[in-house]
C-alpha positions as CSV (number, residue, x, y, z in Angstrom):
1,X,-20.2,24.6,-9.1
2,X,-17.5,23.2,-6.8
3,X,-17.3,20.0,-8.9
4,X,-16.9,22.0,-12.1
5,X,-14.2,24.2,-10.5
6,X,-12.3,21.1,-9.4
7,X,-12.5,19.6,-12.9
8,X,-11.1,22.8,-14.3
9,X,-7.9,22.7,-12.2
10,X,-5.2,21.1,-14.3
11,X,-3.6,17.9,-13.0
12,X,-0.1,19.5,-12.7
13,X,-1.6,22.2,-10.4
14,X,-3.3,19.6,-8.3
15,X,-0.1,17.7,-7.9
16,X,1.8,20.8,-7.0
17,X,-0.8,21.7,-4.3
18,X,-0.7,18.1,-2.9
19,X,3.1,18.1,-2.7
20,X,3.1,21.4,-0.8
21,X,1.1,19.6,2.0
22,X,3.9,17.9,4.0
23,X,1.6,15.1,5.3
24,X,0.1,14.3,1.9
25,X,1.1,11.0,0.3
26,X,2.4,12.8,-2.8
27,X,4.7,14.9,-0.6
28,X,6.1,11.7,1.0
29,X,6.6,10.0,-2.4
30,X,8.3,13.1,-3.7
31,X,10.7,13.2,-0.7
32,X,11.5,9.5,-1.0
33,X,12.0,9.4,-4.7
34,X,14.2,12.5,-4.5
35,X,16.7,10.4,-2.5
36,X,17.1,8.1,-5.5
37,X,15.4,5.0,-4.1
38,X,15.4,2.3,-6.8
39,X,12.1,0.6,-7.6
40,X,11.6,-1.9,-10.4
41,X,8.2,-3.3,-9.4
42,X,5.4,-1.7,-7.3
43,X,3.1,-4.2,-5.6
44,X,-0.1,-2.4,-4.6
45,X,-2.1,-4.5,-2.2
46,X,-5.6,-3.2,-1.5
47,X,-5.4,-1.4,-4.8
48,X,-9.1,-0.6,-5.1
49,X,-9.6,1.1,-8.5
50,X,-5.9,1.9,-9.0
51,X,-5.9,5.5,-7.8
52,X,-2.9,5.1,-5.5
53,X,-0.8,3.4,-8.2
54,X,-1.7,6.2,-10.6
55,X,-0.2,8.7,-8.2
56,X,2.8,6.6,-7.6
57,X,3.5,6.5,-11.3
58,X,4.4,10.2,-11.1
59,X,7.3,9.3,-8.9
60,X,8.3,5.9,-10.1
61,X,7.4,6.1,-13.8
62,X,9.7,3.4,-15.0
63,X,8.5,0.7,-12.6
64,X,6.1,-2.1,-13.4
65,X,2.9,-2.3,-11.3
66,X,1.1,-5.3,-9.9
67,X,-2.3,-4.3,-8.4
68,X,-3.8,-6.8,-6.0
69,X,-7.4,-6.3,-5.0
70,X,-9.9,-8.7,-3.4
71,X,-13.1,-6.8,-4.0
72,X,-14.7,-7.7,-7.3
73,X,-16.5,-4.4,-7.4
74,X,-13.2,-2.8,-8.5
75,X,-12.5,-5.3,-11.4
76,X,-14.0,-3.1,-14.2
77,X,-11.9,-0.1,-13.1
78,X,-8.8,-2.3,-12.8
79,X,-9.3,-3.7,-16.3
80,X,-9.5,-0.1,-17.6
81,X,-6.5,1.0,-15.6
82,X,-4.3,-1.8,-16.9
83,X,-5.5,-1.2,-20.5
84,X,-4.5,2.4,-20.2
85,X,-1.2,1.8,-18.4
86,X,0.8,-0.9,-20.2
87,X,3.2,-1.4,-17.3
88,X,0.4,-2.4,-15.0
89,X,-1.3,-5.8,-14.3
90,X,-3.8,-6.7,-11.7
91,X,-4.7,-9.8,-9.7
92,X,-8.2,-10.2,-8.3
93,X,-7.4,-11.9,-5.1
94,X,-6.7,-11.3,-1.4
95,X,-3.0,-11.4,-0.4
96,X,-2.3,-13.7,2.6
97,X,0.1,-16.2,4.0
98,X,-1.5,-19.1,2.0
99,X,-2.9,-19.9,-1.3
100,X,-6.5,-21.0,-1.8
101,X,-9.5,-19.1,-0.7
102,X,-10.5,-16.9,2.3
103,X,-13.5,-14.9,3.4
104,X,-13.6,-11.2,2.5
105,X,-16.0,-8.5,3.5
106,X,-16.5,-6.3,0.4
107,X,-19.6,-4.5,1.6
108,X,-17.7,-1.2,1.8
109,X,-15.8,-0.8,-1.5
110,X,-12.9,1.2,-0.1
111,X,-12.9,-0.4,3.3
112,X,-12.9,-4.2,2.8
113,X,-11.2,-6.7,5.1
114,X,-10.1,-10.3,5.0
115,X,-11.3,-12.9,7.5
116,X,-14.1,-10.7,8.7
117,X,-16.0,-11.3,12.0
118,X,-19.4,-10.7,10.4
119,X,-20.0,-13.7,8.1
120,X,-23.3,-12.2,6.7
121,X,-21.4,-9.7,4.5
122,X,-18.5,-12.0,3.6
123,X,-17.8,-13.5,0.2
124,X,-15.2,-16.2,-0.7
125,X,-12.3,-14.9,-2.7
126,X,-9.1,-16.2,-4.1
127,X,-6.1,-16.0,-1.8
128,X,-2.5,-15.6,-3.0
129,X,1.0,-15.3,-1.5
130,X,2.9,-12.3,-2.7
131,X,6.1,-14.5,-2.8
132,X,4.5,-16.5,-5.6
133,X,4.9,-13.3,-7.7
134,X,8.5,-12.8,-6.7
135,X,10.2,-15.9,-8.1
136,X,13.8,-15.3,-9.3
137,X,12.9,-16.0,-13.0
138,X,9.4,-14.5,-12.8
139,X,8.0,-11.4,-14.6
140,X,8.4,-9.0,-11.7
141,X,11.8,-7.6,-11.1
142,X,13.3,-6.4,-7.8
143,X,13.8,-4.1,-6.0
144,X,10.1,-4.0,-4.9
145,X,8.0,-1.2,-3.5
146,X,5.3,-2.9,-1.4
147,X,2.2,-1.0,-0.4
148,X,-0.4,-2.4,2.0
149,X,-3.9,-0.8,2.6
150,X,-5.4,-3.9,4.1
151,X,-7.3,-2.9,7.3
152,X,-5.8,-5.3,9.9
153,X,-4.7,-8.2,7.6
154,X,-1.1,-7.0,7.4
155,X,0.7,-9.7,9.3
156,X,-0.6,-12.7,7.2
157,X,0.3,-10.7,4.0
158,X,3.8,-9.9,5.2
159,X,4.3,-13.5,6.4
160,X,3.5,-14.6,2.8
161,X,5.9,-12.0,1.4
162,X,9.3,-13.0,3.0
163,X,11.0,-13.0,-0.4
164,X,9.4,-9.8,-1.5
165,X,10.6,-8.1,1.8
166,X,14.1,-9.5,1.3
167,X,14.3,-7.7,-2.0
168,X,12.2,-4.6,-1.1
169,X,13.7,-1.1,-1.2
170,X,10.5,0.6,0.1
171,X,7.3,-0.5,2.0
172,X,4.4,1.7,2.9
173,X,1.8,0.3,5.4
174,X,-1.5,1.9,6.6
175,X,-1.2,1.4,10.4
176,X,-3.8,1.9,13.1
177,X,-4.0,3.1,16.7
178,X,-6.8,0.7,17.5
179,X,-7.2,-3.1,17.3
180,X,-9.1,-3.6,14.0
181,X,-9.0,-7.4,14.3
182,X,-8.0,-9.8,17.1
183,X,-4.7,-10.4,15.5
184,X,-3.9,-7.0,14.0
185,X,-1.0,-4.9,15.2
186,X,-1.1,-1.4,16.6
187,X,1.1,1.1,14.8
188,X,3.9,0.9,17.4
189,X,3.8,-2.9,17.2
190,X,4.0,-2.7,13.4
191,X,7.1,-0.5,13.7
192,X,8.7,-3.1,16.0
193,X,7.6,-5.9,13.7
194,X,9.1,-4.2,10.6
195,X,12.3,-3.4,12.5
196,X,12.7,-7.1,13.3
197,X,12.3,-7.7,9.5
198,X,15.1,-5.2,8.9
199,X,13.2,-2.0,8.1
200,X,13.0,1.4,9.7
201,X,10.6,4.3,9.3
202,X,11.7,7.0,6.9
203,X,8.4,9.0,6.4
204,X,4.7,9.3,7.0
205,X,1.6,10.6,5.3
206,X,-2.2,10.9,5.5
207,X,-2.9,11.0,9.3
208,X,-6.6,10.4,10.0
209,X,-8.6,11.3,13.0
210,X,-12.0,9.7,14.0
211,X,-14.8,12.2,13.3
212,X,-16.8,11.6,16.4
213,X,-14.2,12.0,19.1
214,X,-11.2,13.4,17.1
215,X,-8.9,10.6,18.3
216,X,-6.0,9.8,16.1
217,X,-7.0,6.7,14.0
218,X,-4.5,5.8,11.4
219,X,-1.4,6.9,9.4
220,X,0.7,5.6,6.5
221,X,4.2,4.7,7.5
222,X,7.1,4.4,5.0
223,X,9.9,1.9,5.6
224,X,13.2,1.4,4.0
225,X,16.0,-1.2,4.8
226,X,18.0,-0.5,7.9
227,X,21.1,-0.8,5.8
228,X,20.4,2.6,4.2
229,X,23.1,5.1,5.3
230,X,20.5,7.7,6.5
231,X,18.9,5.1,8.8
232,X,22.2,4.5,10.5
233,X,22.6,8.2,11.2
234,X,21.4,9.1,14.7
235,X,21.8,12.9,14.6
236,X,19.3,15.6,13.5
237,X,21.7,17.6,11.3
């Protein structure tokens, strides 16, 4: 019965309800897009089946979308997504700081990770640098909106995306309060890392707490270039 009721709710009402929740991703995207942030290409890394990009299209409808996903389980959904949305393309690969291949744990469809510690569940996948998609005469136009949902593999991806970051107007990264991998950054370290890259935090969404002990686990942080006037203002009002 609950499933039937959910299906009966029109998409516009679902969107309105989500935007009313201040910590929802849709609420953050609405606040940011209302400031007039210019986005020509959205690069969705860890795209899974395209659901995040689908929501982002409500706020950046004129942008092109590149969905990057390493887990082959999502390929049929991505093919359908890109067939339905003409402005979208997908790349079945893991983003990293090098091209070639790397090991990827795809045993959990919505929780995969690159260079996993457990080799028994790992598969070999194609590896790409995001900068290879950001060539000056390439098909993807700046400014870029870069999204990372990559479970501890953020630094290699960002190191392979120097040109993307140089032309990015917006970046959202899922950050964590715990050490997911030996080389991953904690959320405060990621804030410092991005600040050194020239970006400051402008918003947040989707905080998550661990179910067993109720400890704060992760959150999505939104970054914009420090050159933006509102990031140079140090007063509340």
